[in-house]
Residue, then its C-alpha position, 0 to 999 in steps of 0.5 A: m322627625e320625633i320629638i318623643k322618642r320611643h322610650t319616652d312614650y314607653a315612660f308616658r304609658s307606664l307613669v299614667y298607668l301608675a298614676s292611675l292607681p294612686g297609692q298602690v305598688i304595681a309589680a313591673r311585669e303588670i306594668a309591662d304587660s298592661q302597656d305593651v312595654p317590654v319588661e326589660f325597658l320597663q326596668k331601665i326606665m323606672q330606675r330613672f324615675v327612681k333616681n330622680g325622685i319621681v318613682n319609688s322602688h319596692r323590693g320583696a315578693q310584693g314589690g314593685f313601682s309606686l309614684a313618689k310624688n303627687p301626679a299634679g307636681i310632675t310635668v310632661l316636661d319633667i318626664i321628657e327631660v328624664m328620658q331624653g335631657p332638656v328640650v333643645m331644637n337645634r344643635c346650635l343651642l347646645g352650647k360648646d359642642g353645638c354648631p360652630r356657626a352658632p355665633k353668627c346664625p340668623l336663625k339661632n333666636s328663633w330657635i331660642d324663642v321656639e325652645e322656650k315656647l315648646a318647654a313652657y307648653f310641656d311644662g304646663i301639662t301635668l301627669k295628673d292632666l294625662v291621667d284625667e284625659v285617659h279617663a276621660i275617653d275611657 
């Protein structure tokens, strides 16, 4: 089971790269090449973050992308939710489109607890934390 999908992994790698070059406008091709992300995927991923106010898009010959927010203000949960939607442990927690057994399911409260803890954990890790971790490895 994958919790983090491939396109979300691409997003993390790309955003960590942007965050490691603060204040710079980085061309899509440079981000894609440096992070082994297909440029077509990268363009679509970055547009999601532009739409959500996390990344700025810059046009023109010197165009590309830059972070719109401080990396300390962007959480892992923010990134996951932009790419995959809310963290949901089981379809029974999806509301009206979830499992018809949800009202009587003995596991529902346990799934809610796990979901809340996982979301809180992801919300406690920032993009800055990820960048710092990468720099500690280098």
